[in-house]
Backbone bond lengths (Angstrom), bond angles and torsions (degrees), N, CA, C in turn:
res aa  C-N    CA-C-N  psi(-1)  N-CA   C-N-CA  omega(-1)  CA-C   N-CA-C  phi
1 M - - - 1.491 - - 1.626 105.44 -
2 K 1.353 108.20 124.49 1.476 117.90 178.19 1.497 113.48 -97.16
3 L 1.322 116.71 92.50 1.460 121.90 -178.86 1.508 107.63 -81.44
4 C 1.381 112.04 147.88 1.615 113.42 174.51 1.495 104.16 -148.71
5 R 1.338 107.50 178.94 1.420 122.17 173.64 1.545 108.96 -128.36
6 F 1.292 120.29 136.70 1.464 119.86 -164.83 1.559 109.65 -159.12
7 R 1.329 112.52 155.84 1.423 125.11 171.84 1.538 106.26 -113.11
8 V 1.334 114.69 142.15 1.557 118.89 170.82 1.460 109.73 -79.85
9 S 1.349 118.32 129.09 1.475 119.73 179.17 1.433 105.84 -63.98
10 G 1.357 115.60 141.44 1.465 124.63 173.93 1.482 114.75 72.64
11 S 1.502 116.96 3.44 1.410 119.27 -178.81 1.500 111.21 -64.05
12 A 1.306 125.98 139.44 1.478 124.24 -176.78 1.400 110.20 -71.50
13 D 1.396 125.24 -30.97 1.411 125.13 -173.91 1.542 112.18 -93.78
14 G 1.342 121.14 -12.66 1.401 125.60 177.20 1.580 108.93 59.82
15 A 1.229 120.66 27.79 1.471 125.11 -174.51 1.583 107.62 -65.13
16 I 1.293 119.33 142.33 1.465 127.58 166.80 1.563 107.38 -80.53
17 R 1.305 116.11 125.98 1.501 118.28 -178.17 1.495 104.58 -123.96
18 D 1.451 115.47 161.59 1.382 121.64 179.42 1.520 102.37 -106.34
19 G 1.409 119.01 146.13 1.414 120.60 -178.34 1.441 114.11 -151.26
20 V 1.375 115.06 172.50 1.466 118.68 168.82 1.463 106.99 -123.35
21 L 1.398 113.41 134.21 1.427 124.59 179.97 1.411 109.25 -86.77
22 E 1.235 119.03 130.72 1.546 128.40 176.89 1.478 110.26 -142.57
23 G 1.298 112.95 102.63 1.528 116.67 -179.61 1.479 105.13 69.07
24 D 1.407 113.50 -126.31 1.395 117.90 -178.11 1.542 111.74 -109.94
25 K 1.288 116.09 32.69 1.472 125.70 176.09 1.417 113.01 -131.34
26 V 1.354 113.53 137.13 1.531 120.81 171.09 1.595 110.85 -103.54
27 H 1.243 113.76 127.63 1.527 114.74 179.70 1.608 101.78 -114.53
28 E 1.321 109.81 130.14 1.401 120.96 178.31 1.608 110.95 -68.27
29 V 1.385 112.82 137.47 1.401 116.92 173.08 1.524 113.07 -126.97
30 K 1.270 117.51 166.35 1.405 121.92 175.33 1.602 111.28 -138.24
31 G 1.224 118.14 151.49 1.421 118.54 173.87 1.519 113.49 110.18
32 A 1.216 121.83 -173.97 1.428 125.78 -171.79 1.592 111.73 -101.77
33 W 1.466 115.64 128.59 1.475 116.29 176.51 1.604 109.17 -70.75
34 P 1.304 114.96 142.64 1.471 128.90 8.83 1.499 107.00 -106.76
35 A 1.362 123.07 -32.75 1.523 117.58 -165.78 1.555 109.96 -83.16
36 G 1.450 116.96 -17.39 1.389 110.86 -169.10 1.610 110.55 -97.82
37 L 1.343 116.63 4.58 1.541 118.34 177.04 1.390 112.81 -65.14
38 S 1.359 113.30 135.62 1.551 117.27 170.85 1.465 109.83 -142.22
39 R 1.200 120.56 152.31 1.496 126.78 -174.15 1.505 105.61 -84.85
40 T 1.166 120.92 140.83 1.546 131.26 171.99 1.527 119.43 -74.50
41 G 1.437 105.56 -25.89 1.435 117.49 -172.14 1.385 115.91 91.16
42 E 1.313 124.02 7.07 1.405 133.37 172.24 1.503 112.39 -100.51
43 S 1.313 119.49 138.52 1.457 120.59 176.32 1.544 104.06 -156.29
44 W 1.405 109.14 158.06 1.418 119.16 -179.65 1.613 108.81 -139.17
45 P 1.401 114.58 153.73 1.466 118.38 170.00 1.484 105.37 -60.74
46 L 1.374 112.27 149.48 1.412 120.83 175.68 1.433 116.06 -56.24
47 D 1.352 119.66 -41.62 1.395 122.71 173.76 1.593 116.49 -63.02
48 R 1.328 118.36 -6.15 1.446 122.50 -175.44 1.634 107.93 -100.53
49 V 1.364 116.00 1.43 1.455 119.91 -173.88 1.452 107.47 -130.58
50 K 1.457 112.84 157.36 1.381 121.13 175.60 1.596 108.23 -114.98
51 L 1.345 109.88 109.01 1.477 113.71 -177.79 1.471 112.25 -66.71
52 L 1.335 125.18 140.93 1.409 127.78 176.27 1.589 107.77 -112.86
53 A 1.316 112.51 171.52 1.348 115.33 173.96 1.429 112.24 -60.48
54 P 1.502 115.90 127.49 1.463 116.46 -174.00 1.584 118.03 -59.74
55 I 1.426 118.08 -18.90 1.348 121.34 177.68 1.544 106.68 -124.43
56 A 1.257 115.80 124.52 1.551 123.69 -173.64 1.444 111.62 -84.42
57 T 1.357 115.23 -63.19 1.434 122.79 -170.89 1.523 115.27 -128.98
58 P 1.241 114.70 74.14 1.532 114.87 176.61 1.550 105.04 -75.01
59 S 1.347 110.84 153.86 1.496 115.22 176.58 1.440 113.47 -69.88
60 K 1.320 115.54 -18.60 1.508 124.11 177.97 1.428 114.24 -164.97
61 I 1.378 118.90 161.16 1.334 123.99 176.45 1.513 106.58 -131.85
62 V 1.402 120.74 107.97 1.417 123.16 -171.39 1.463 107.19 -100.23
63 G 1.445 118.31 127.97 1.378 125.17 -177.08 1.468 107.75 -109.16
64 M 1.385 115.61 151.36 1.472 128.64 174.75 1.346 111.87 -104.52
65 A 1.293 124.99 122.50 1.372 130.06 -177.12 1.591 110.29 -100.08
66 R 1.249 112.82 136.33 1.640 118.12 179.72 1.374 109.65 53.14
67 N 1.310 125.64 47.82 1.461 121.86 170.63 1.480 122.70 -87.46
68 Y 1.422 109.42 6.79 1.504 116.81 173.25 1.520 98.86 -125.26
69 R 1.326 110.37 138.81 1.509 119.13 177.27 1.401 113.18 -54.12
70 K 1.430 113.21 -60.42 1.471 118.25 -175.84 1.519 115.99 -60.06
71 H 1.402 115.84 -31.30 1.380 118.88 172.41 1.473 113.53 -60.90
72 A 1.392 118.31 -44.35 1.452 125.58 176.50 1.602 106.64 -58.19
73 E 1.188 114.68 -47.15 1.487 116.72 177.78 1.480 118.91 -58.22
74 E 1.359 115.54 -47.26 1.383 123.56 177.11 1.568 111.31 -63.36
75 M 1.371 119.93 -20.64 1.434 126.08 178.46 1.472 105.03 -89.10
76 G 1.353 119.42 -6.01 1.439 116.78 -174.37 1.597 114.63 67.34
77 R 1.312 118.13 26.58 1.397 123.97 -169.14 1.678 106.84 -118.45
78 Q 1.292 113.41 157.45 1.443 118.46 178.58 1.576 106.32 -73.56
79 V 1.332 114.22 151.94 1.568 125.19 170.35 1.589 99.40 -67.96
80 P 1.347 119.23 126.95 1.431 120.82 174.81 1.616 109.65 -74.55
81 E 1.347 111.03 142.86 1.416 121.12 176.76 1.441 119.29 -75.51
82 E 1.388 112.09 -19.36 1.465 120.73 174.02 1.536 107.47 -144.60
83 P 1.327 122.72 162.23 1.465 122.27 -179.15 1.488 108.80 -51.85
84 L 1.419 110.31 136.99 1.386 120.14 -179.97 1.591 104.50 -112.30
85 I 1.353 118.36 113.98 1.377 119.34 -170.78 1.615 110.88 -123.02
86 F 1.311 111.63 159.12 1.440 122.14 -172.14 1.503 106.95 -147.28
87 L 1.337 120.97 170.64 1.324 125.67 177.35 1.520 112.30 -126.00
88 K 1.432 115.19 134.46 1.520 124.57 165.26 1.477 110.51 -103.78
89 P 1.306 112.13 142.51 1.502 118.40 178.45 1.630 109.50 -71.55
90 P 1.378 119.81 142.98 1.293 126.21 175.04 1.646 111.00 -59.18
91 S 1.399 119.03 -28.95 1.287 119.00 -176.95 1.572 113.17 -70.33
92 S 1.394 118.66 -3.68 1.492 121.44 173.99 1.480 111.08 -83.32
93 I 1.275 120.19 -6.65 1.460 119.75 -171.74 1.568 113.36 -75.05
94 I 1.374 111.55 132.82 1.443 117.20 168.90 1.525 110.66 -132.95
95 G 1.323 121.18 169.60 1.330 123.06 179.57 1.450 119.12 -103.89
96 P 1.509 121.50 -172.16 1.314 125.67 179.12 1.591 109.14 -55.50
97 D 1.362 117.97 136.64 1.436 125.74 172.21 1.576 115.61 68.34
98 D 1.362 113.58 7.34 1.513 120.74 173.74 1.593 100.22 -82.89
99 T 1.356 110.66 156.74 1.414 122.55 -177.21 1.482 119.05 -81.78
100 I 1.183 123.41 123.34 1.616 121.71 171.57 1.393 102.21 -84.28
101 E 1.439 109.00 124.30 1.503 117.67 -179.60 1.587 113.08 -98.20
102 L 1.284 119.54 122.06 1.379 122.62 174.75 1.462 117.09 -77.76
103 P 1.341 119.24 118.30 1.515 118.47 175.81 1.407 116.65 -65.27
104 P 1.322 122.44 124.37 1.446 125.77 -170.87 1.544 112.06 -56.75
105 E 1.475 112.94 -27.09 1.421 114.18 178.50 1.469 122.14 -75.42
106 S 1.389 114.94 -6.12 1.513 123.74 177.12 1.431 110.94 -94.05
107 A 1.334 115.42 136.50 1.538 113.88 178.46 1.523 104.93 -100.20
108 R 1.403 124.27 3.29 1.438 120.99 176.61 1.563 108.27 -155.56
109 V 1.207 119.03 120.64 1.355 119.58 170.98 1.555 108.42 -129.89
110 D 1.424 112.43 123.46 1.412 118.66 -175.27 1.602 117.99 -106.43
111 Y 1.244 114.00 153.19 1.526 120.46 168.33 1.303 107.53 -78.66
112 E 1.526 115.51 154.85 1.485 125.51 170.80 1.495 102.46 -149.05
113 G 1.226 117.72 99.36 1.461 125.06 172.31 1.522 115.41 -65.21
114 E 1.327 122.57 126.63 1.411 119.23 179.65 1.538 113.43 -146.43
115 L 1.346 115.62 154.36 1.468 122.74 171.33 1.477 102.65 -85.19
116 A 1.339 118.10 130.74 1.576 122.71 175.80 1.552 110.38 -117.00
117 V 1.377 110.37 137.85 1.379 121.60 173.46 1.543 111.88 -96.64
118 V 1.364 114.35 134.68 1.470 120.14 177.91 1.510 114.23 -109.53
119 I 1.193 126.12 114.97 1.418 136.82 -175.73 1.544 108.25 -62.62
120 G 1.304 118.04 127.21 1.537 121.98 177.16 1.562 111.32 -107.87
121 R 1.313 118.31 -16.96 1.491 117.30 179.19 1.471 109.65 -146.72
122 K 1.290 114.12 146.10 1.461 121.35 -178.44 1.502 110.35 -54.82
123 C 1.347 117.55 132.06 1.431 119.39 176.91 1.503 109.24 -142.97
124 S 1.298 116.83 142.51 1.444 125.46 178.87 1.562 105.63 -146.15
125 R 1.263 112.85 132.87 1.603 119.67 178.51 1.440 117.14 50.72
126 I 1.441 109.34 52.06 1.527 113.49 172.07 1.432 118.36 -52.60
127 G 1.242 126.10 124.00 1.383 126.14 -166.81 1.537 108.69 -73.46
128 P 1.414 117.92 171.14 1.440 120.94 -176.42 1.606 112.95 -73.31
129 D 1.285 117.48 -26.02 1.489 119.81 175.57 1.555 115.30 -104.29
130 E 1.435 116.97 10.05 1.350 120.02 -175.23 1.551 111.94 -87.75
131 A 1.292 117.99 131.08 1.461 118.75 173.18 1.478 118.55 -63.04
132 I 1.233 115.21 131.76 1.537 122.26 -174.98 1.528 114.43 -80.61
133 E 1.492 111.34 -21.16 1.528 115.93 -173.83 1.478 113.28 -57.85
134 P 1.274 126.92 -35.31 1.361 123.92 -174.74 1.512 111.50 -71.28
135 Y 1.190 120.69 -8.70 1.574 124.28 -175.72 1.462 106.90 -101.06
136 I 1.314 121.43 -6.74 1.393 124.20 -171.75 1.539 113.26 -101.61
137 A 1.354 116.26 125.37 1.393 121.18 174.71 1.536 111.72 -81.31
138 G 1.271 122.48 -39.30 1.375 128.15 -176.33 1.598 113.92 168.69
139 F 1.325 111.53 -170.82 1.558 118.63 176.15 1.444 110.52 -136.09
140 T 1.365 112.87 151.30 1.380 126.60 178.88 1.532 114.74 -141.61
141 C 1.298 117.32 167.49 1.450 123.39 173.91 1.557 111.04 -78.79
142 L 1.257 116.89 143.05 1.494 121.04 178.15 1.538 109.18 -140.82
143 N 1.385 114.37 142.64 1.458 117.08 170.16 1.483 107.40 -116.23
144 D 1.349 119.44 114.17 1.421 129.48 179.45 1.534 106.52 -79.15
145 V 1.322 124.99 69.73 1.331 125.47 -175.60 1.619 111.61 -63.89
146 S 1.197 118.86 137.03 1.567 120.62 -166.82 1.464 109.47 -136.50
147 A 1.228 119.50 125.28 1.561 122.99 164.35 1.582 110.18 -77.24
148 R 1.420 115.25 89.91 1.372 123.28 -167.67 1.569 111.96 -63.48
149 D 1.249 120.56 -30.94 1.485 122.46 177.94 1.557 109.93 -67.96
150 F 1.329 113.34 -39.26 1.471 118.83 178.64 1.503 116.39 -65.40
151 Q 1.353 109.75 -38.10 1.536 122.78 -179.31 1.597 102.84 -59.25
152 K 1.337 113.17 -50.14 1.439 116.47 -173.42 1.474 111.19 -72.72
153 K 1.297 121.57 -37.21 1.344 128.39 -176.21 1.592 114.74 -71.41
154 D 1.449 111.86 -37.57 1.559 118.54 -175.84 1.592 107.90 -89.86
155 G 1.325 112.88 -23.19 1.482 113.60 -171.09 1.493 114.92 69.62
156 L 1.363 115.20 6.57 1.430 124.34 -175.56 1.500 107.02 -132.01
157 F 1.335 118.29 170.18 1.461 122.84 -173.09 1.495 113.28 -109.07
158 A 1.398 117.35 -15.74 1.404 118.85 -173.51 1.539 118.23 -51.81
159 R 1.337 111.82 -61.63 1.441 118.45 177.42 1.481 113.45 -60.87
160 A 1.375 118.73 -45.22 1.400 125.43 -171.74 1.472 113.34 -59.20
161 K 1.387 111.96 -39.41 1.498 118.85 -172.50 1.661 112.05 -114.84
162 G 1.377 108.05 11.65 1.538 107.98 -175.02 1.418 115.62 -110.70
163 Y 1.399 122.18 6.68 1.475 121.60 -179.83 1.557 109.20 -68.05
164 D 1.391 107.93 151.15 1.476 110.07 171.63 1.544 111.65 -57.62
165 T 1.315 107.74 145.80 1.555 119.32 -178.48 1.538 113.43 72.32
166 F 1.361 115.27 15.06 1.436 113.46 179.75 1.469 112.73 -100.34
167 C 1.380 117.92 20.96 1.446 118.56 171.15 1.517 111.49 -142.86
168 P 1.302 120.59 72.95 1.470 123.90 174.10 1.549 105.60 -70.70
169 M 1.400 107.35 137.62 1.405 119.21 178.14 1.546 108.84 -139.11
170 G 1.417 116.18 149.89 1.365 123.86 179.40 1.574 114.23 141.48
171 P 1.285 119.23 -168.81 1.558 123.18 4.74 1.470 111.64 -88.44
172 V 1.423 115.72 -10.49 1.633 116.17 -175.06 1.442 102.09 -145.81
173 L 1.371 106.80 173.28 1.585 116.69 -179.62 1.476 96.82 -109.12
174 E 1.357 124.10 109.13 1.438 127.47 178.56 1.580 108.85 -86.93
175 T 1.304 118.21 118.11 1.489 119.49 -174.67 1.549 111.27 -90.39
176 E 1.284 114.56 -13.98 1.448 121.22 -176.69 1.532 111.96 -120.40
177 F 1.329 114.62 90.06 1.490 120.11 -160.62 1.595 104.81 -152.69
178 D 1.321 113.16 129.38 1.488 120.43 179.28 1.521 106.21 -95.95
179 W 1.459 113.11 100.23 1.461 123.51 -173.66 1.551 111.03 -63.92
180 R 1.412 115.80 -22.33 1.427 121.52 -179.14 1.591 116.56 -76.73
181 K 1.369 107.41 -11.84 1.510 109.62 179.45 1.532 108.80 -130.93
182 A 1.248 120.70 44.21 1.478 129.62 179.61 1.552 111.09 -82.18
183 R 1.358 108.76 124.51 1.590 111.05 179.34 1.491 104.46 -123.13
184 L 1.369 114.36 136.13 1.486 121.89 -169.79 1.473 106.79 -129.53
185 Q 1.264 108.45 146.62 1.559 115.89 173.74 1.605 106.32 -135.34
186 T 1.313 114.96 145.50 1.569 117.90 167.11 1.512 108.36 -124.79
187 L 1.344 114.58 126.93 1.232 126.89 -177.75 1.621 115.20 -111.70
188 V 1.184 121.88 133.18 1.505 124.21 173.58 1.506 107.11 -119.64
189 N 1.428 116.15 119.37 1.399 121.40 -176.93 1.471 110.94 53.53
190 G 1.256 116.80 41.53 1.589 121.08 175.11 1.485 114.58 81.40
191 K 1.338 123.96 -0.88 1.412 125.73 -169.97 1.473 104.33 -111.65
192 V 1.268 117.97 128.84 1.601 125.79 -178.81 1.519 108.96 -69.86
193 H 1.306 117.26 120.88 1.472 122.40 -179.56 1.580 109.32 -111.68
194 Q 1.460 117.13 -30.57 1.310 119.54 177.93 1.447 112.39 -130.08
195 Y 1.363 120.34 147.46 1.434 123.25 174.93 1.605 104.20 -146.96
196 G 1.285 112.32 126.97 1.463 115.93 -174.88 1.532 113.01 -148.97
197 D 1.295 119.04 150.84 1.500 129.57 -178.55 1.467 107.82 -118.68
198 S 1.285 120.13 137.53 1.380 122.21 177.65 1.466 114.73 -63.95
199 S 1.295 117.50 -22.71 1.559 124.60 173.30 1.595 108.01 -61.02
200 E 1.245 117.77 -17.63 1.566 120.87 -173.72 1.600 105.87 -95.77
201 M 1.187 117.63 4.62 1.506 117.37 -177.09 1.620 105.01 -75.56
202 L 1.246 107.40 138.58 1.571 115.06 176.21 1.691 109.18 -64.70
203 F 1.286 113.68 -44.33 1.382 124.15 173.51 1.535 115.37 -120.63
204 A 1.286 115.96 113.83 1.482 123.10 -175.22 1.415 111.50 -64.39
205 I 1.334 121.73 166.01 1.456 124.97 -175.76 1.451 115.28 -62.25
206 D 1.369 111.96 -33.58 1.534 111.77 174.99 1.489 113.93 -71.85
207 E 1.272 118.16 -33.57 1.466 120.21 175.55 1.608 106.97 -66.78
208 Q 1.281 119.43 -48.62 1.453 123.64 173.16 1.526 115.10 -41.61
209 M 1.393 111.77 -54.74 1.412 120.39 -175.37 1.514 113.50 -60.45
210 R 1.407 111.93 -43.78 1.544 121.07 -177.46 1.469 104.03 -68.61
211 F 1.324 121.51 -40.23 1.538 113.15 -178.08 1.397 114.40 -73.50
212 I 1.384 120.30 -35.71 1.411 120.59 -175.56 1.593 111.03 -71.54
213 S 1.371 110.88 -39.22 1.421 114.67 -174.98 1.482 111.90 -69.65
214 N 1.411 119.54 -10.48 1.375 122.14 -176.82 1.597 105.62 -98.94
215 V 1.337 110.28 -4.69 1.428 114.67 169.35 1.539 115.91 -96.82
216 M 1.241 107.31 -48.31 1.689 119.88 -178.85 1.443 106.94 -140.44
217 T 1.322 111.09 150.50 1.516 126.03 177.84 1.561 106.09 -72.29
218 L 1.272 114.82 123.07 1.451 118.21 175.51 1.586 107.02 -89.14
219 L 1.387 118.10 137.40 1.308 125.21 -179.30 1.548 116.27 -110.98
220 P 1.259 119.22 157.54 1.629 117.69 176.27 1.547 110.66 -49.26
221 G 1.278 116.87 133.45 1.424 115.26 178.51 1.569 115.20 93.10
222 D 1.328 118.36 -18.58 1.403 121.01 176.53 1.518 113.54 -62.57
223 V 1.337 121.30 153.70 1.387 124.02 -174.60 1.373 114.37 -123.32
224 I 1.260 121.78 137.34 1.582 121.70 175.01 1.548 101.56 -121.22
225 A 1.356 109.32 123.77 1.508 120.61 172.64 1.510 105.03 -89.24
226 T 1.316 123.69 113.16 1.397 128.72 -163.97 1.608 111.95 -82.20
227 G 1.324 122.66 -2.46 1.449 122.77 -179.30 1.346 114.47 115.92
228 T 1.327 122.31 155.86 1.493 124.59 -175.79 1.561 103.28 -117.19
229 P 1.415 110.45 146.75 1.543 115.51 170.17 1.498 113.40 -77.18
230 E 1.320 109.15 -178.24 1.543 112.72 176.54 1.485 112.95 -66.41
231 G 1.405 118.40 161.72 1.491 123.42 175.12 1.335 112.45 110.03
232 I 1.399 125.76 12.10 1.428 128.60 -177.64 1.592 104.37 -64.59
233 G 1.298 109.11 158.02 1.532 118.92 -177.17 1.378 114.09 -167.33
234 P 1.353 120.76 169.32 1.441 122.61 -175.90 1.557 109.40 -84.86
235 L 1.393 105.05 155.70 1.558 117.28 175.71 1.455 106.39 -107.74
236 A 1.457 114.82 155.97 1.342 125.21 -179.40 1.512 107.44 -131.87
237 A 1.364 114.46 148.99 1.545 113.66 170.43 1.505 115.03 -54.05
238 G 1.193 119.53 133.43 1.426 131.76 -172.98 1.445 122.19 92.93
239 D 1.418 111.10 -6.75 1.397 120.92 171.27 1.613 113.22 -61.59
240 V 1.341 115.35 159.57 1.424 122.39 159.99 1.553 111.47 -129.50
241 V 1.326 114.92 123.78 1.462 118.21 -171.48 1.628 101.32 -110.40
242 E 1.345 114.09 140.99 1.422 119.48 177.77 1.550 107.76 -132.84
243 I 1.288 110.75 137.58 1.489 118.11 171.29 1.528 107.10 -114.00
244 V 1.327 118.11 122.26 1.324 122.03 -174.87 1.634 109.47 -123.85
245 I 1.327 111.12 124.25 1.512 117.17 -179.45 1.468 106.33 -124.84
246 E 1.385 114.44 125.37 1.537 119.05 179.94 1.539 108.67 -60.13
247 G 1.324 111.41 136.87 1.505 113.58 -178.81 1.530 113.93 86.56
248 I 1.334 121.70 -15.44 1.453 122.26 176.01 1.432 115.52 -110.42
249 G 1.484 112.76 -54.93 1.357 112.89 179.62 1.622 109.69 140.51
250 K 1.279 110.46 -167.43 1.554 110.49 -170.85 1.549 104.40 -121.11
251 L 1.391 117.01 127.29 1.507 121.07 174.03 1.553 102.65 -101.99
252 S 1.330 117.70 126.81 1.368 121.34 -174.39 1.577 104.51 -128.33
253 N 1.298 119.92 131.76 1.520 125.33 174.27 1.564 110.10 -139.24
254 P 1.258 111.62 137.18 1.467 119.84 169.48 1.601 110.43 -77.53
255 V 1.399 111.73 165.32 1.382 113.43 -170.75 1.614 99.36 -125.35
256 A 1.380 120.51 143.55 1.507 120.85 172.09 1.602 103.00 -158.44
257 M 1.377 107.88 155.12 1.403 116.72 175.67 1.527 111.41 -71.21
258 R 1.308 117.95 138.72 1.438 125.83 -177.65 1.493 105.14 -64.81
259 K 1.325 118.74 137.82 1.516 125.32 171.30 1.449 112.05 -90.96
260 G 1.292 120.37 147.91 1.437 123.76 176.51 1.499 113.23 66.98
């Protein structure tokens, strides 16, 4: 099931609605996922709606650094011996087709295409033999946009990964997805720059969730960005960057220089 948040184009109230995307139609739903969802009977063609980030206000976005061996190598860094995590602020979230704004003070801003896990149920200290699936609401595409020069200068991730617009997510929250067989591509202006398979992760998603939940409690709506494969590179004003994950969809965002 492809869950989404959307606005109806031209709607007088501009209300944010919840929906299910089926083919080229969005059906409005109400209630709590999963058992409490029900359709209202209203639906719109996809070209009549503006899809929003499927998660609006997580308490936190947890990122995985260097979770693909070849990405660690292209960064000139060691492969971590245990999951290496960082936080992105929820204020960095934007949705499909929203603009990534390049801060003029940064000389290099990179794309990082990633598969993201969205938490559906509070979890803390997940046991080594405990299944992770009951804690997962679904999966989405995420772009961990990063000011690479500031990452190197600061030796920290907060500024480099925390700018407004540096966390595009979407287009949907896919609730039926095999995370063990996820395939991802990142395209810039139609050219493939990244290709990754979840089987190449140094720490699989179940390992990530166990590790993180033993550090901090994960709450419903929290997001885990599971790491980026090799092929990162800079963005420039006028670019269009796309994250494509088979079974979820395509997250597309234009790039522009921030004004003011």
